[in-house]
C-alpha positions in Angstrom: -12.4 -21.3 -5.6 -16.1 -21.5 -4.9 -18.6 -19.5 -7.0 -19.4 -17.1 -4.1 -15.7 -16.3 -3.5 -15.2 -15.9 -7.2 -18.1 -13.4 -7.4 -16.8 -11.4 -4.5 -13.4 -11.4 -6.0 -14.7 -10.1 -9.3 -16.7 -7.4 -7.5 -13.6 -6.2 -5.6 -11.5 -6.4 -8.7 -14.0 -4.1 -10.4 -13.9 -1.7 -7.4 -10.1 -1.8 -7.3 -9.9 -1.0 -11.1 -12.2 2.0 -10.6 -10.3 3.4 -7.6 -7.0 2.7 -9.3 -8.3 4.5 -12.4 -9.3 7.5 -10.4 -6.0 7.6 -8.6 -4.0 7.5 -11.9 -6.3 10.1 -13.4 -5.7 12.4 -10.4 -1.9 11.8 -10.7 -2.0 12.6 -14.4 -4.0 15.8 -13.8 -1.9 17.1 -11.0 1.3 16.1 -12.8 0.5 18.9 -15.3 0.3 21.5 -12.6 3.7 23.0 -12.0 4.8 23.4 -8.4 5.3 27.1 -7.7 8.3 26.3 -5.5 10.0 24.7 -8.6 11.3 21.7 -6.7 11.5 18.3 -8.4 10.4 15.2 -6.6 14.0 14.4 -5.9 14.6 17.8 -4.4 11.4 17.6 -2.3 12.5 14.3 -0.9 16.0 15.5 -0.1 14.7 18.7 1.5 12.3 16.8 3.7 15.0 14.4 4.7 17.4 17.2 5.7 14.8 19.0 7.7 14.0 15.8 9.6 17.7 15.3 10.4 18.1 12.2 8.2 21.4 11.9 6.3 21.8 8.2 5.5 18.9 7.8 3.0 19.5 8.2 -0.7 17.0 9.4 -3.3 17.3 7.4 -6.5 15.3 7.0 -9.8 13.7 3.7 -10.8 12.0 2.7 -14.0 8.2 2.3 -14.3 5.0 4.2 -13.8 4.1 4.9 -10.2 6.7 2.5 -9.0 7.6 4.9 -6.1 8.6 3.2 -2.8 10.9 3.3 0.2 13.3 0.4 0.6 14.2 0.0 4.3 16.8 -2.6 3.5 19.2 -0.3 1.7 17.6 3.0 2.9 16.7 4.4 -0.5 13.7 6.4 -1.6 12.9 5.1 -5.1 11.1 7.5 -7.3 9.6 6.9 -10.8 10.9 9.2 -13.6 7.6 11.1 -13.5 8.2 12.0 -9.9 12.0 12.1 -9.7 12.5 14.6 -12.5 9.3 16.7 -12.4 8.4 19.8 -10.3 4.6 19.2 -10.2 2.1 19.0 -7.4 1.7 15.3 -7.9 5.5 14.7 -7.9 5.8 16.7 -4.6 3.0 14.7 -3.0 4.4 11.3 -3.9 8.0 12.2 -3.0 6.9 13.6 0.4 4.8 10.5 1.0 7.7 8.1 0.3 10.0 10.3 2.5 7.3 9.9 5.2 8.2 6.2 5.2 11.9 6.9 5.5 11.0 9.1 8.6 8.9 6.2 10.0 11.9 3.9 9.6 14.3 6.4 11.2 12.0 7.0 14.2 11.1 3.2 14.6 7.4 3.8 13.9 5.7 0.8 15.6 3.4 -0.2 12.7 6.2 -0.1 10.2 8.4 -2.2 12.5 5.6 -4.7 13.0 5.0 -4.9 9.2 8.7 -5.4 8.5 8.8 -8.3 11.0 5.9 -10.0 9.2 7.5 -9.8 5.7 9.4 -13.2 5.9 6.3 -15.1 7.1 4.1 -13.4 4.5 6.5 -14.2 1.7 6.6 -17.8 2.8 2.9 -18.2 3.1 2.3 -16.5 -0.3 4.2 -19.4 -2.0 1.8 -21.9 -0.6 -1.5 -20.3 0.3 -3.4 -20.5 -3.0 -2.7 -24.2 -3.5 -3.4 -25.1 0.1 -6.8 -23.2 -0.1 -7.7 -24.7 -3.4 -7.0 -28.3 -2.3 -8.4 -27.5 1.2 -11.8 -26.4 -0.2 -12.0 -29.5 -2.3 -11.2 -31.8 0.7 -13.6 -29.8 2.9 -16.5 -30.5 0.4 -15.5 -34.1 0.8 -15.8 -33.9 4.6 -12.2 -33.2 5.6 -11.7 -29.5 6.4 -8.3 -29.8 8.2 -6.2 -28.6 5.2 -8.6 -25.7 4.7 -7.9 -24.6 8.2 -4.2 -24.6 7.5 -4.9 -22.5 4.3 -7.0 -20.1 6.3 -4.2 -19.6 8.8 -1.7 -18.9 6.0 -4.1 -16.5 4.3 -4.8 -14.8 7.7 -1.2 -13.8 7.7 -1.6 -11.9 4.4 -4.8 -10.3 5.6 -3.0 -9.1 8.8 -0.2 -7.7 6.7 -2.7 -5.9 4.5 -4.4 -4.4 7.5 -1.2 -3.3 9.2 -0.3 -1.6 5.9 -3.2 0.8 6.3 -1.9 2.8 9.3 1.6 2.8 7.8 0.3 4.4 4.6 -2.0 6.8 6.3 0.7 8.0 8.6 3.2 8.5 5.8 0.6 10.7 4.0 -0.1 12.5 7.2 3.6 13.3 7.7 3.9 14.3 4.0 0.9 16.7 4.0 1.9 18.3 7.3 5.4 19.0 6.0 4.2 20.2 2.6 1.8 22.7 4.4 4.1 23.8 7.2 7.1 24.4 5.0 5.1 26.2 2.3 6.5 23.8 -0.3 2.9 23.8 -1.6 0.8 27.0 -1.8 -2.8 27.2 -0.4 -4.0 26.3 -3.9 -1.6 23.4 -4.4 -2.0 21.8 -1.0 -5.6 20.5 -1.5 -4.5 18.9 -4.8 -1.6 17.2 -3.1 -4.0 15.9 -0.4 -6.5 14.7 -3.0 -3.8 12.7 -4.8 -2.6 11.0 -1.6 -6.2 10.3 -0.5 -7.0 8.4 -3.7 -3.7 6.5 -3.4 -4.6 5.5 0.1 -8.0 4.3 -1.1 -6.3 1.6 -3.2 -5.0 0.1 0.1 -8.4 0.4 1.7 -10.0 -1.6 -1.1 -7.3 -4.2 -1.0 -7.8 -4.6 2.8 -11.6 -4.9 2.5 -11.2 -7.5 -0.3 -8.8 -9.6 1.8 -11.0 -9.5 4.9 -14.2 -10.5 3.0 -12.4 -13.3 1.2 -11.0 -14.6 4.5 -14.5 -14.6 6.1 -15.8 -16.5 3.2 -13.2 -19.2 3.6 -14.0 -19.4 7.3 -17.7 -19.8 6.5 -16.8 -22.7 4.1 -14.8 -24.3 6.9 -17.5 -23.9 9.5 -20.1 -25.2 7.1 -17.9 -28.3 6.4 -17.5 -28.9 10.1 -21.2 -28.7 10.7 -21.8 -31.3 7.9 -19.3 -33.7 9.3 
């Protein structure tokens, strides 16, 4: 890793830590605000599934803090204990967001479908990309940038995956917030808090995408510079 890439990486690590800290702080704060509807995260997810005509998705609890996710392989909405068991504004927001992914899957949402198709290729490239880039940069400095170009191509797959994740996450939050508002699961006072929680969660994906794009551009610049010297 070159000094410039290392500096940029450290900057984005710092930004990511700040955004993640704010997101966790919001979740902690809104977790202490009871939902007037008295629905747990599990009940919110199940209600949203029913009202969207989805009967083949299970809502289960998984260990960990903020480990909430939707698994399209076995059609399960996996909620952390803080979300699954609690009837707070934060729990309702997170549960509705993950249910939004289940609805995307059920309706064949194009961006989610595309992201799912990229998963095998991204998993393969992830096992190689760091070593290929490291050796590629070393060889590029020595006047042979070919391997670096291979590494850039592999890394570009991860960047593409990260960018495609943005509309997937934004759309899931949009579906969640519309449902929370239209069904009155959240009151007029609770809704802005749920929206705030999901907005900061989305920001973590935005920061990750920006970091990936900037890092990719830096590797491209190293490659171009190497070609110009050769």
